[in-house]
C-alpha positions as CSV (number, residue, x, y, z in Angstrom):
1,M,0.1,0.0,0.2
2,W,1.4,3.5,-0.9
3,S,0.8,6.2,1.6
4,L,0.1,9.7,0.8
5,L,3.7,10.6,1.6
6,T,5.0,8.0,-1.0
7,I,2.5,9.4,-3.8
8,A,3.6,12.8,-3.0
9,Q,7.2,11.6,-3.5
10,Q,6.4,10.0,-6.5
11,F,5.6,13.3,-8.0
12,G,8.9,15.3,-8.4
13,G,6.9,18.4,-8.3
14,V,5.6,18.1,-4.6
15,E,8.8,16.1,-3.1
16,G,9.7,19.3,-0.7
17,L,6.1,19.5,0.3
18,A,6.1,16.0,1.3
19,Q,9.3,16.5,3.4
20,D,7.9,19.3,5.2
21,F,4.7,17.4,5.5
22,A,6.5,14.7,7.6
23,R,6.5,16.6,10.9
24,P,4.5,15.0,13.5
25,A,1.6,17.3,14.2
26,A,1.1,17.9,10.3
27,Q,1.1,14.0,9.8
28,R,-1.4,13.4,12.6
29,T,-3.4,16.2,10.8
30,V,-3.0,14.2,7.4
31,E,-4.1,11.0,9.0
32,Q,-7.2,12.3,10.6
33,L,-8.1,13.6,6.9
34,S,-7.2,10.5,5.4
35,Q,-9.2,8.4,7.9
36,A,-12.3,10.6,7.3
37,A,-12.2,10.0,3.5
38,Q,-14.2,7.3,2.2
39,T,-13.3,7.3,-1.6
40,P,-12.5,3.5,-3.3
41,A,-8.8,2.8,-4.1
42,L,-7.3,3.9,-6.9
43,P,-5.0,1.7,-9.1
44,P,-1.1,2.1,-8.7
45,I,0.8,4.6,-10.8
46,G,2.4,3.1,-13.9
47,S,-0.7,1.0,-14.6
48,S,-3.2,1.1,-17.6
49,L,-7.1,0.7,-17.9
50,P,-9.6,0.6,-20.3
51,M,-11.4,4.1,-21.0
52,G,-14.5,2.9,-19.3
53,Q,-12.7,2.0,-16.1
54,A,-10.5,5.1,-16.0
55,A,-13.7,6.9,-16.2
56,Q,-15.0,5.2,-13.3
57,V,-12.0,5.8,-11.2
58,I,-11.9,9.6,-12.0
59,S,-15.5,9.8,-10.9
60,T,-14.8,8.1,-7.5
61,V,-12.4,11.2,-6.6
62,P,-14.7,13.9,-5.9
63,T,-13.4,17.6,-5.8
64,G,-12.7,18.9,-2.5
65,T,-12.9,15.7,-0.6
66,G,-8.9,14.5,-0.9
67,L,-7.4,11.4,-1.9
68,P,-7.2,8.8,1.0
69,V,-3.9,7.7,2.5
70,G,-3.2,4.1,1.7
71,T,-5.2,3.9,-1.7
72,G,-3.6,2.5,-4.7
73,L,-4.3,1.1,-8.1
74,P,-3.9,-2.4,-9.6
75,A,-0.3,-3.3,-10.5
76,G,0.7,-2.3,-14.1
77,T,-1.9,0.4,-14.5
78,M,-1.8,4.0,-14.9
79,P,-4.2,6.6,-13.6
80,A,-6.8,8.2,-15.8
81,P,-6.3,11.5,-17.3
82,G,-6.9,14.2,-14.6
83,V,-6.1,12.0,-11.5
84,H,-2.5,13.4,-11.3
85,D,-3.7,17.0,-11.2
86,E,-6.5,16.3,-8.8
87,V,-3.9,14.4,-6.4
88,Q,-1.4,17.4,-6.4
89,N,-4.1,19.9,-5.7
90,Q,-5.6,17.9,-2.7
91,L,-2.1,17.1,-1.3
92,S,-1.3,21.0,-1.4
93,R,-4.5,22.0,0.4
94,Q,-4.0,19.3,3.0
95,L,-0.2,20.4,3.5
96,I,-1.5,24.1,3.7
97,E,-4.2,23.1,6.4
98,A,-1.4,21.2,8.6
99,Q,1.0,24.2,8.5
100,R,-1.9,26.5,9.5
101,Q,-2.8,24.2,12.5
102,L,0.9,23.9,13.5
103,N,1.0,27.8,13.4
104,E,-2.2,28.1,15.5
105,T,-0.7,25.5,18.1
106,Y,2.6,27.3,18.4
107,G,1.0,30.8,18.6
108,T,-1.5,29.5,21.5
109,W,1.3,28.0,23.5
110,T,3.6,31.1,23.0
111,K,0.7,33.1,24.3
112,T,0.0,30.9,27.2
113,I,3.9,30.8,28.4
114,F,4.0,34.7,28.1
115,K,0.6,35.3,29.9
116,F,2.0,33.1,32.6
117,I,5.4,34.8,32.9
118,S,3.4,38.2,32.9
119,E,1.1,37.3,35.3
120,Q,2.8,34.7,37.6
121,G,6.4,35.2,37.0
122,V,6.8,38.7,38.3
123,A,5.0,37.9,41.6
124,F,7.1,34.7,41.9
125,G,10.2,36.6,41.4
126,I,9.4,39.0,44.0
127,K,8.4,35.9,46.5
128,L,11.9,34.4,45.8
129,C,13.8,37.8,46.4
130,A,11.8,38.2,49.7
131,A,12.7,34.4,50.7
132,V,16.4,34.8,50.0
133,L,16.6,38.3,51.8
134,M,14.6,36.5,54.8
135,F,17.0,33.8,54.9
136,Y,20.3,36.0,55.4
137,I,18.5,38.5,57.8
138,G,17.2,35.5,59.7
139,K,20.9,33.7,59.6
140,W,22.3,36.9,61.2
141,I,19.7,37.1,63.7
142,A,20.3,33.5,64.6
143,R,24.1,34.2,64.9
144,M,23.7,37.3,67.1
145,F,21.1,35.4,69.3
146,T,23.4,32.3,70.0
147,N,26.5,34.5,70.6
148,F,24.4,36.6,73.3
149,V,23.2,33.1,74.8
150,S,26.7,31.9,74.9
151,H,28.2,35.3,76.7
152,V,25.4,35.0,79.2
153,M,26.4,31.3,80.0
154,E,29.9,32.1,80.2
155,R,29.4,34.7,82.6
156,A,27.4,32.4,84.6
157,G,30.4,30.0,84.9
158,A,29.4,27.3,82.7
159,D,31.7,24.7,81.2
160,P,33.3,26.1,78.0
161,M,32.4,22.9,76.2
162,L,28.8,23.2,77.2
163,V,28.6,26.7,76.1
164,R,30.0,25.8,72.6
165,F,27.6,22.6,72.4
166,S,24.5,24.7,73.5
167,S,25.3,27.6,71.0
168,N,25.8,25.2,68.2
169,V,22.6,23.4,68.7
170,L,20.8,26.6,69.3
171,Y,22.1,28.0,65.9
172,F,21.3,24.9,64.0
173,A,17.6,25.1,65.3
174,C,17.1,28.8,64.6
175,L,18.3,27.8,61.1
176,V,15.8,25.4,60.7
177,L,13.1,27.7,61.6
178,V,14.6,30.6,59.3
179,V,14.5,27.9,56.4
180,I,10.8,26.9,57.0
181,G,9.8,30.6,57.1
182,A,11.5,31.3,53.8
183,L,9.9,28.4,52.0
184,D,6.5,29.7,53.4
185,V,7.3,32.9,51.8
186,V,8.1,31.4,48.4
187,G,4.5,29.4,48.7
188,V,5.7,25.8,49.9
189,P,3.1,24.5,52.2
190,M,4.4,23.9,55.8
191,G,3.1,20.4,55.8
192,S,5.2,19.6,53.0
193,A,8.3,21.4,54.2
194,T,8.1,19.7,57.5
195,A,7.5,16.2,55.9
196,V,10.7,16.8,53.8
197,I,12.9,17.8,56.6
198,A,11.6,14.9,58.7
199,A,12.3,12.2,56.1
200,G,15.8,13.9,55.6
201,G,16.4,13.6,59.0
202,F,15.3,10.1,59.1
203,A,17.4,9.1,56.2
204,I,20.6,10.9,57.7
205,G,19.9,9.1,60.9
206,L,20.0,5.7,59.3
207,A,23.3,6.6,57.4
208,L,25.1,8.0,60.3
209,Q,24.1,5.4,63.1
210,G,27.6,5.2,64.3
211,S,28.2,8.7,64.3
212,L,25.1,9.5,66.3
213,S,26.0,7.1,68.9
214,N,29.3,9.1,69.4
215,F,27.0,12.0,69.1
216,A,24.8,10.8,72.1
217,A,27.9,9.9,74.1
218,G,29.3,13.4,73.6
219,I,26.1,14.7,75.0
220,M,26.5,12.5,78.1
221,L,30.1,13.4,78.7
222,I,29.3,17.3,78.4
223,V,26.3,16.8,81.0
224,F,27.7,14.4,83.4
225,K,31.5,15.7,83.2
226,P,33.3,12.7,84.1
227,F,36.5,14.2,83.6
228,Q,37.6,17.8,82.1
229,V,40.3,19.3,79.9
230,G,43.7,18.8,81.7
231,D,42.6,15.8,83.4
232,E,44.8,12.5,83.4
233,I,42.2,9.8,82.4
234,E,42.5,6.0,81.2
235,A,39.4,5.2,78.9
236,G,38.8,3.6,75.7
237,G,41.9,1.6,75.6
238,T,44.4,4.4,76.0
239,S,45.5,6.9,78.6
240,G,46.8,10.5,78.5
241,A,45.8,14.2,79.4
242,V,42.6,15.4,78.1
243,E,43.3,18.3,75.5
244,E,39.7,18.6,74.0
245,I,36.2,17.4,74.3
246,N,34.3,17.2,71.1
247,I,30.9,16.4,70.4
248,F,32.2,13.3,68.5
249,N,35.2,12.4,69.9
250,T,37.9,13.4,72.7
251,I,41.3,14.2,72.2
252,L,44.2,13.2,74.6
253,K,47.6,13.8,74.7
254,S,50.1,10.6,75.7
255,G,52.9,10.5,77.9
256,G,55.0,10.4,74.7
257,N,53.6,13.7,73.3
258,V,51.4,11.7,70.9
259,Q,48.0,13.1,70.1
260,V,45.1,10.5,70.4
261,I,41.6,10.6,69.2
262,V,39.1,8.6,70.9
263,P,35.4,8.4,70.0
264,N,33.3,9.2,72.5
265,G,31.2,6.0,72.1
266,S,34.2,4.0,73.1
267,I,34.8,6.2,76.2
268,T,31.2,5.9,77.6
269,S,30.9,2.3,76.7
270,G,33.8,1.2,78.9
271,V,35.4,2.1,82.4
272,I,36.8,5.6,82.8
273,K,39.4,6.1,85.2
274,N,40.2,9.8,86.3
275,N,43.5,10.0,88.0
276,S,43.0,13.9,88.1
277,A,39.5,13.6,89.9
278,F,40.9,14.5,93.3
279,P,43.7,16.9,94.4
280,N,45.8,14.1,96.4
281,R,46.8,10.7,95.2
282,K,48.3,7.5,97.0
283,I,51.4,5.9,95.8
284,E,51.2,2.1,96.4
285,L,54.7,0.3,96.2
286,T,55.2,-3.3,97.2
287,I,58.9,-3.8,98.5
288,G,60.4,-6.9,99.4
289,C,63.6,-7.9,101.3
290,S,65.1,-11.4,101.9
291,Y,64.6,-13.4,105.1
292,G,68.3,-12.9,105.9
293,D,68.0,-9.0,106.2
294,D,67.1,-7.2,109.4
295,L,63.3,-6.5,109.3
296,R,63.6,-3.6,111.6
297,S,66.4,-1.7,109.6
298,V,64.8,-2.3,106.5
299,K,61.6,-0.8,108.0
300,A,63.3,2.2,109.5
301,F,65.2,3.2,106.4
302,L,61.9,3.2,104.2
303,E,60.3,5.4,106.7
304,K,63.3,7.7,106.9
305,L,63.3,7.9,103.1
306,L,59.5,9.0,103.0
307,T,60.1,11.7,105.8
308,E,63.0,13.0,103.8
309,D,61.2,13.9,100.5
310,K,59.4,17.3,100.9
311,R,56.9,16.4,98.1
312,I,55.2,13.8,100.5
313,L,52.5,15.2,102.2
314,R,52.4,14.9,106.2
315,E,48.3,14.5,106.1
316,P,47.6,11.8,105.3
317,S,50.7,10.4,107.0
318,P,52.8,8.0,105.0
319,S,52.7,4.3,106.2
320,V,55.2,1.5,105.9
321,S,54.1,-2.1,107.0
322,V,54.8,-5.6,106.6
323,V,52.1,-7.2,104.4
324,N,53.0,-10.6,103.4
325,L,55.6,-13.4,104.0
326,A,56.2,-14.4,100.5
327,E,57.7,-17.5,99.1
328,S,60.9,-15.7,98.3
329,G,61.2,-12.9,100.9
330,V,59.3,-10.6,103.2
331,Q,57.1,-7.8,101.5
332,F,56.6,-4.2,102.7
333,S,53.6,-1.9,101.8
334,V,55.0,1.7,101.1
335,C,52.0,4.1,100.9
336,P,52.8,7.8,100.9
337,W,50.3,10.5,99.8
338,V,51.4,13.2,97.2
339,K,49.6,15.7,95.0
340,S,48.0,14.5,92.0
341,T,50.3,16.6,89.7
342,D,53.4,15.0,91.4
343,Y,52.4,11.6,91.3
344,G,54.3,10.2,88.6
345,K,57.9,11.9,89.3
346,V,57.5,11.1,93.1
347,R,56.8,7.2,92.4
348,S,59.7,7.1,89.8
349,D,62.1,8.9,92.4
350,L,61.2,6.6,95.2
351,I,61.8,3.3,93.4
352,E,65.2,4.7,92.4
353,K,66.2,5.7,96.1
354,I,64.9,2.4,97.4
355,K,67.2,0.5,95.1
356,L,70.2,2.4,95.6
357,G,69.6,2.3,99.3
358,F,69.3,-1.4,99.6
359,D,72.4,-1.8,97.5
360,E,74.3,0.5,99.9
361,R,73.2,-1.3,103.0
362,G,73.5,-4.8,101.7
363,Y,69.9,-5.6,101.6
364,T,68.7,-8.2,99.1
365,I,65.8,-7.8,97.0
366,P,64.4,-11.3,96.3
367,F,63.3,-12.7,93.4
368,P,61.8,-16.3,92.9
369,S,64.4,-19.2,92.8
370,R,64.6,-22.8,93.2
371,D,67.3,-25.3,94.9
372,L,68.3,-28.1,93.0
373,Y,69.8,-31.1,94.9
374,V,71.5,-33.9,93.1
375,H,71.9,-37.3,94.8
376,T,74.6,-39.9,93.3
377,A,73.6,-43.4,93.6
378,N,75.8,-46.2,93.6
379,V,75.4,-48.5,90.6
380,L,75.8,-52.3,91.0
381,P,77.8,-54.1,88.1
382,M,75.5,-56.7,86.4
383,A,76.7,-60.3,86.7
384,K,78.2,-61.7,83.4
385,A,76.8,-64.6,81.9
386,G,78.8,-68.0,82.1
Protein backbone atom coordinates (compact mmCIF):
# COMPACT_ATOMS: atom_id res chain seq x y z
CA MET A 1 0.00 0.00 0.00
CA TRP A 2 1.26 3.42 -0.87
CA SER A 3 0.81 6.13 1.70
CA LEU A 4 0.01 9.70 0.86
CA LEU A 5 3.63 10.66 1.49
CA THR A 6 4.84 8.02 -0.99
CA ILE A 7 2.46 9.33 -3.66
CA ALA A 8 3.70 12.87 -3.06
CA GLN A 9 7.33 11.80 -3.38
CA GLN A 10 6.46 9.91 -6.61
CA PHE A 11 5.51 13.22 -8.15
CA GLY A 12 8.72 15.22 -8.27
CA GLY A 13 6.97 18.55 -8.26
CA VAL A 14 5.66 18.09 -4.67
CA GLU A 15 8.66 16.30 -3.08
CA GLY A 16 9.63 19.31 -0.96
CA LEU A 17 6.09 19.61 0.33
CA ALA A 18 6.09 15.94 1.29
CA GLN A 19 9.22 16.41 3.41
CA ASP A 20 7.71 19.36 5.25
CA PHE A 21 4.55 17.37 5.75
CA ALA A 22 6.51 14.65 7.66
CA ARG A 23 6.50 16.66 10.90
CA PRO A 24 4.57 14.94 13.71
CA ALA A 25 1.76 17.42 14.23
CA ALA A 26 1.07 17.80 10.50
CA GLN A 27 1.23 14.05 10.04
CA ARG A 28 -1.48 13.55 12.65
CA THR A 29 -3.66 16.08 10.82
CA VAL A 30 -3.20 14.33 7.51
CA GLU A 31 -3.94 10.95 9.07
CA GLN A 32 -7.19 12.30 10.47
CA LEU A 33 -8.11 13.64 7.03
CA SER A 34 -7.17 10.36 5.42
CA GLN A 35 -9.27 8.31 7.84
CA ALA A 36 -12.25 10.59 7.23
CA ALA A 37 -12.12 10.06 3.47
CA GLN A 38 -14.23 7.19 2.15
CA THR A 39 -13.29 7.13 -1.56
CA PRO A 40 -12.51 3.80 -3.23
CA ALA A 41 -8.92 2.72 -3.83
CA LEU A 42 -7.09 3.99 -6.90
CA PRO A 43 -4.95 1.76 -9.07
CA PRO A 44 -1.18 2.21 -8.64
CA ILE A 45 0.71 4.65 -10.78
CA GLY A 46 2.13 3.09 -13.88
CA SER A 47 -0.84 0.84 -14.68
CA SER A 48 -3.24 1.06 -17.65
CA LEU A 49 -7.00 0.75 -17.70
CA PRO A 50 -9.64 0.69 -20.36
CA MET A 51 -11.33 3.99 -20.89
CA GLY A 52 -14.49 2.80 -19.17
CA GLN A 53 -12.67 1.83 -16.01
CA ALA A 54 -10.54 5.03 -16.03
CA ALA A 55 -13.67 7.15 -16.22
CA GLN A 56 -15.11 5.18 -13.33
CA VAL A 57 -11.95 5.78 -11.28
CA ILE A 58 -11.97 9.51 -12.05
CA SER A 59 -15.57 9.76 -10.97
CA THR A 60 -14.68 8.20 -7.60
CA VAL A 61 -12.40 11.14 -6.68
CA PRO A 62 -14.78 14.00 -5.93
CA THR A 63 -13.46 17.53 -5.96
CA GLY A 64 -12.57 18.91 -2.48
CA THR A 65 -12.64 15.57 -0.68
CA GLY A 66 -8.99 14.53 -1.11
CA LEU A 67 -7.28 11.26 -1.89
CA PRO A 68 -7.29 8.93 1.13
CA VAL A 69 -4.00 7.71 2.61
CA GLY A 70 -3.23 4.11 1.77
CA THR A 71 -5.21 3.93 -1.55
CA GLY A 72 -3.72 2.39 -4.62
CA LEU A 73 -4.29 1.13 -8.18
CA PRO A 74 -3.93 -2.36 -9.51
CA ALA A 75 -0.39 -3.21 -10.50
CA GLY A 76 0.57 -2.47 -14.05
CA THR A 77 -2.07 0.27 -14.61
CA MET A 78 -1.78 4.00 -15.13
CA PRO A 79 -4.08 6.60 -13.54
CA ALA A 80 -6.67 8.06 -15.83
CA PRO A 81 -6.20 11.55 -17.25
CA GLY A 82 -6.93 14.23 -14.62
CA VAL A 83 -6.11 12.04 -11.60
CA HIS A 84 -2.51 13.37 -11.43
CA ASP A 85 -3.62 17.00 -11.17
CA GLU A 86 -6.36 16.16 -8.68
CA VAL A 87 -3.89 14.37 -6.37
CA GLN A 88 -1.46 17.31 -6.46
CA ASN A 89 -4.16 19.86 -5.71
CA GLN A 90 -5.66 17.84 -2.87
CA LEU A 91 -2.22 17.19 -1.30
CA SER A 92 -1.34 20.86 -1.45
CA ARG A 93 -4.58 21.81 0.29
CA GLN A 94 -3.95 19.27 3.06
CA LEU A 95 -0.36 20.48 3.59
CA ILE A 96 -1.49 24.09 3.80
CA GLU A 97 -4.15 23.15 6.34
CA ALA A 98 -1.63 21.21 8.45
CA GLN A 99 0.81 24.16 8.41
CA ARG A 100 -1.98 26.48 9.50
CA GLN A 101 -2.86 24.22 12.44
CA LEU A 102 0.81 24.04 13.46
CA ASN A 103 1.06 27.81 13.42
CA GLU A 104 -2.10 28.13 15.50
CA THR A 105 -0.81 25.57 18.06
CA TYR A 106 2.56 27.29 18.31
CA GLY A 107 0.91 30.67 18.72
CA THR A 108 -1.41 29.36 21.41
CA TRP A 109 1.46 27.88 23.47
CA THR A 110 3.55 31.01 23.06
CA LYS A 111 0.71 33.21 24.25
CA THR A 112 0.09 30.88 27.22
CA ILE A 113 3.74 30.96 28.29
CA PHE A 114 4.04 34.73 28.01
CA LYS A 115 0.76 35.16 29.86
CA PHE A 116 2.02 32.96 32.73
CA ILE A 117 5.29 34.87 32.89
CA SER A 118 3.53 38.22 32.85
CA GLU A 119 0.95 37.25 35.46
CA GLN A 120 2.81 34.76 37.72
CA GLY A 121 6.51 35.20 36.95
CA VAL A 122 6.84 38.68 38.39
CA ALA A 123 5.01 37.72 41.57
CA PHE A 124 7.10 34.55 41.95
CA GLY A 125 10.32 36.51 41.42
CA ILE A 126 9.32 38.96 44.13
CA LYS A 127 8.53 36.09 46.51
CA LEU A 128 11.86 34.40 45.75
CA CYS A 129 13.82 37.58 46.40
CA ALA A 130 11.92 38.10 49.65
CA ALA A 131 12.67 34.51 50.74
CA VAL A 132 16.42 34.91 50.03
CA LEU A 133 16.49 38.20 51.91
CA MET A 134 14.60 36.64 54.81
CA PHE A 135 17.06 33.73 54.95
CA TYR A 136 20.15 35.95 55.22
CA ILE A 137 18.55 38.29 57.74
CA GLY A 138 17.33 35.33 59.80
CA LYS A 139 20.79 33.76 59.66
CA TRP A 140 22.34 36.97 60.98
CA ILE A 141 19.75 37.21 63.77
CA ALA A 142 20.35 33.55 64.71
CA ARG A 143 24.10 34.16 64.98
CA MET A 144 23.62 37.26 67.12
CA PHE A 145 21.15 35.44 69.39
CA THR A 146 23.44 32.42 69.91
CA ASN A 147 26.40 34.71 70.66
CA PHE A 148 24.31 36.49 73.27
CA VAL A 149 23.29 33.19 74.91
CA SER A 150 26.90 31.98 74.90
CA HIS A 151 28.04 35.21 76.57
CA VAL A 152 25.40 34.83 79.27
CA MET A 153 26.40 31.20 79.94
CA GLU A 154 30.08 32.11 80.14
CA ARG A 155 29.37 34.86 82.66
CA ALA A 156 27.35 32.36 84.69
CA GLY A 157 30.43 30.12 84.92
CA ALA A 158 29.21 27.30 82.65
CA ASP A 159 31.64 24.76 81.27
CA PRO A 160 33.26 26.01 78.01
CA MET A 161 32.44 22.77 76.21
CA LEU A 162 28.82 23.00 77.32
CA VAL A 163 28.66 26.60 76.14
CA ARG A 164 30.03 25.71 72.70
CA PHE A 165 27.73 22.72 72.31
CA SER A 166 24.63 24.64 73.42
CA SER A 167 25.37 27.52 71.06
CA ASN A 168 25.81 25.15 68.09
CA VAL A 169 22.54 23.33 68.78
CA LEU A 170 20.67 26.61 69.27
CA TYR A 171 22.09 28.05 66.05
CA PHE A 172 21.10 24.94 64.07
CA ALA A 173 17.54 25.06 65.46
CA CYS A 174 17.23 28.74 64.54
CA LEU A 175 18.43 28.00 61.00
CA VAL A 176 15.77 25.31 60.59
CA LEU A 177 13.07 27.80 61.59
CA VAL A 178 14.47 30.40 59.19
CA VAL A 179 14.47 27.91 56.29
CA ILE A 180 10.86 26.90 57.00
CA GLY A 181 9.81 30.55 57.08
CA ALA A 182 11.59 31.25 53.78
CA LEU A 183 9.88 28.30 52.12
CA ASP A 184 6.53 29.59 53.38
CA VAL A 185 7.20 32.96 51.76
CA VAL A 186 7.89 31.27 48.42
CA GLY A 187 4.62 29.37 48.70
CA VAL A 188 5.71 25.89 49.81
CA PRO A 189 3.11 24.45 52.24
CA MET A 190 4.33 24.05 55.78
CA GLY A 191 3.13 20.47 55.95
CA SER A 192 5.18 19.53 52.90
CA ALA A 193 8.29 21.33 54.16
CA THR A 194 8.05 19.68 57.57
CA ALA A 195 7.56 16.26 55.98
CA VAL A 196 10.61 16.73 53.75
CA ILE A 197 12.76 17.83 56.68
CA ALA A 198 11.56 14.89 58.79
CA ALA A 199 12.22 12.41 55.97
CA GLY A 200 15.67 13.87 55.39
CA GLY A 201 16.48 13.64 59.09
CA PHE A 202 15.33 10.02 59.21
CA ALA A 203 17.49 9.10 56.20
CA ILE A 204 20.52 10.86 57.65
CA GLY A 205 19.97 9.09 60.96
CA LEU A 206 20.01 5.68 59.29
CA ALA A 207 23.17 6.51 57.35
CA LEU A 208 25.03 7.88 60.39
CA GLN A 209 24.14 5.43 63.13
CA GLY A 210 27.73 5.15 64.40
CA SER A 211 28.26 8.89 64.35
CA LEU A 212 24.97 9.45 66.16
CA SER A 213 26.05 7.07 68.94
CA ASN A 214 29.22 9.12 69.35
CA PHE A 215 27.08 12.26 69.28
CA ALA A 216 24.88 10.93 72.10
CA ALA A 217 27.98 9.89 74.04
CA GLY A 218 29.40 13.39 73.60
CA ILE A 219 26.24 14.88 75.08
CA MET A 220 26.56 12.53 78.07
CA LEU A 221 30.19 13.54 78.61
CA ILE A 222 29.24 17.23 78.49
CA VAL A 223 26.26 16.88 80.82
CA PHE A 224 27.70 14.46 83.41
CA LYS A 225 31.35 15.63 83.18
CA PRO A 226 33.27 12.49 84.21
CA PHE A 227 36.45 14.41 83.34
CA GLN A 228 37.51 17.85 82.20
CA VAL A 229 40.17 19.33 79.98
CA GLY A 230 43.60 18.79 81.58
CA ASP A 231 42.67 15.63 83.52
CA GLU A 232 44.74 12.48 83.27
CA ILE A 233 42.37 9.67 82.33
CA GLU A 234 42.40 6.06 81.22
CA ALA A 235 39.49 5.23 78.93
CA GLY A 236 38.74 3.64 75.58
CA GLY A 237 41.82 1.42 75.79
CA THR A 238 44.24 4.35 76.07
CA SER A 239 45.47 6.94 78.56
CA GLY A 240 46.66 10.53 78.52
CA ALA A 241 45.84 14.10 79.36
CA VAL A 242 42.55 15.46 78.03
CA GLU A 243 43.20 18.26 75.56
CA GLU A 244 39.77 18.73 74.00
CA ILE A 245 36.25 17.28 74.36
CA ASN A 246 34.32 17.42 71.11
CA ILE A 247 30.78 16.35 70.36
CA PHE A 248 31.94 13.25 68.46
CA ASN A 249 35.37 12.47 69.96
CA THR A 250 37.82 13.32 72.72
CA ILE A 251 41.44 14.29 72.07
CA LEU A 252 44.10 13.01 74.48
CA LYS A 253 47.82 13.71 74.76
CA SER A 254 49.79 10.64 75.75
CA GLY A 255 52.94 10.61 77.87
CA GLY A 256 55.01 10.31 74.70
CA ASN A 257 53.57 13.59 73.38
CA VAL A 258 51.30 11.78 70.91
CA GLN A 259 47.81 13.01 70.09
CA VAL A 260 45.18 10.29 70.50
CA ILE A 261 41.64 10.80 69.16
CA VAL A 262 39.16 8.52 70.92
CA PRO A 263 35.49 8.21 69.80
CA ASN A 264 33.14 9.23 72.58
CA GLY A 265 31.18 6.00 72.15
CA SER A 266 34.28 3.98 73.09
CA ILE A 267 34.77 6.09 76.21
CA THR A 268 31.25 5.88 77.59
CA SER A 269 30.87 2.17 76.79
CA GLY A 270 33.78 1.17 79.04
CA VAL A 271 35.44 2.04 82.34
CA ILE A 272 36.67 5.60 82.79
CA LYS A 273 39.56 6.07 85.20
CA ASN A 274 40.17 9.70 86.09
CA ASN A 275 43.52 10.09 87.82
CA SER A 276 42.98 13.82 88.31
CA ALA A 277 39.54 13.70 89.88
CA PHE A 278 40.97 14.45 93.37
CA PRO A 279 43.75 16.84 94.38
CA ASN A 280 45.77 14.14 96.22
CA ARG A 281 46.76 10.62 95.24
CA LYS A 282 48.19 7.68 97.09
CA ILE A 283 51.32 5.92 95.84
CA GLU A 284 51.24 2.17 96.48
CA LEU A 285 54.56 0.31 96.28
CA THR A 286 55.32 -3.27 97.26
CA ILE A 287 59.00 -3.71 98.29
CA GLY A 288 60.53 -7.04 99.29
CA CYS A 289 63.64 -8.03 101.23
CA SER A 290 65.14 -11.43 101.86
CA TYR A 291 64.54 -13.43 105.03
CA GLY A 292 68.19 -12.92 106.00
CA ASP A 293 67.89 -9.10 106.21
CA ASP A 294 67.15 -7.24 109.46
CA LEU A 295 63.40 -6.51 109.29
CA ARG A 296 63.50 -3.50 111.68
CA SER A 297 66.45 -1.93 109.89
CA VAL A 298 64.75 -2.24 106.52
CA LYS A 299 61.52 -0.70 107.84
CA ALA A 300 63.36 2.20 109.48
CA PHE A 301 65.19 2.95 106.23
CA LEU A 302 61.92 3.08 104.27
CA GLU A 303 60.24 5.36 106.82
CA LYS A 304 63.22 7.74 106.82
CA LEU A 305 63.15 7.86 103.03
CA LEU A 306 59.50 8.97 103.05
CA THR A 307 60.11 11.59 105.75
CA GLU A 308 62.98 13.25 103.89
CA ASP A 309 61.04 13.83 100.66
CA LYS A 310 59.31 17.22 100.97
CA ARG A 311 56.85 16.42 98.18
CA ILE A 312 55.25 13.71 100.30
CA LEU A 313 52.29 15.02 102.30
CA ARG A 314 52.33 14.87 106.08
CA GLU A 315 48.56 14.51 106.16
CA PRO A 316 47.51 11.85 105.48
CA SER A 317 50.70 10.48 106.90
CA PRO A 318 52.76 7.96 104.92
CA SER A 319 52.78 4.36 106.06
CA VAL A 320 55.26 1.45 105.90
CA SER A 321 54.06 -2.00 106.99
CA VAL A 322 54.79 -5.66 106.47
CA VAL A 323 52.01 -7.13 104.35
CA ASN A 324 53.18 -10.63 103.43
CA LEU A 325 55.68 -13.36 104.09
CA ALA A 326 56.07 -14.44 100.52
CA GLU A 327 57.74 -17.53 99.13
CA SER A 328 60.94 -15.68 98.26
CA GLY A 329 61.06 -12.95 100.94
CA VAL A 330 59.28 -10.47 103.20
CA GLN A 331 57.05 -7.87 101.48
CA PHE A 332 56.58 -4.27 102.68
CA SER A 333 53.75 -1.95 101.62
CA VAL A 334 55.04 1.63 101.13
CA CYS A 335 52.12 4.12 100.78
CA PRO A 336 52.87 7.88 100.76
CA TRP A 337 50.33 10.58 99.74
CA VAL A 338 51.27 13.22 97.18
CA LYS A 339 49.57 15.82 95.04
CA SER A 340 48.01 14.42 91.89
CA THR A 341 50.29 16.56 89.75
CA ASP A 342 53.41 15.07 91.48
CA TYR A 343 52.32 11.44 91.36
CA GLY A 344 54.42 10.16 88.47
CA LYS A 345 57.64 11.99 89.40
CA VAL A 346 57.55 11.09 93.12
CA ARG A 347 56.80 7.43 92.41
CA SER A 348 59.72 7.15 90.02
CA ASP A 349 62.13 8.86 92.45
CA LEU A 350 61.09 6.60 95.36
CA ILE A 351 61.73 3.42 93.40
CA GLU A 352 65.18 4.65 92.42
CA LYS A 353 66.12 5.71 95.99
CA ILE A 354 64.94 2.43 97.48
CA LYS A 355 67.08 0.39 95.07
CA LEU A 356 70.19 2.53 95.69
CA GLY A 357 69.66 2.44 99.48
CA PHE A 358 69.29 -1.36 99.50
CA ASP A 359 72.51 -1.70 97.55
CA GLU A 360 74.41 0.60 99.97
CA ARG A 361 73.15 -1.25 103.06
CA GLY A 362 73.49 -4.72 101.67
CA TYR A 363 69.79 -5.54 101.65
CA THR A 364 68.69 -8.13 99.16
CA ILE A 365 65.70 -7.72 96.94
CA PRO A 366 64.47 -11.28 96.53
CA PHE A 367 63.27 -12.89 93.34
CA PRO A 368 61.78 -16.33 92.80
CA SER A 369 64.44 -19.06 92.91
CA ARG A 370 64.69 -22.84 93.22
CA ASP A 371 67.32 -25.03 94.83
CA LEU A 372 68.31 -28.18 92.98
CA TYR A 373 69.74 -31.09 94.94
CA VAL A 374 71.56 -33.88 93.04
CA HIS A 375 71.99 -37.26 94.70
CA THR A 376 74.48 -39.80 93.30
CA ALA A 377 73.42 -43.43 93.62
CA ASN A 378 75.83 -46.42 93.65
CA VAL A 379 75.16 -48.66 90.67
CA LEU A 380 75.96 -52.36 91.15
CA PRO A 381 77.73 -54.07 88.23
CA MET A 382 75.61 -56.62 86.40
CA ALA A 383 76.67 -60.27 86.62
CA LYS A 384 78.23 -61.65 83.48
CA ALA A 385 76.63 -64.60 81.86
CA GLY A 386 78.66 -67.90 82.09
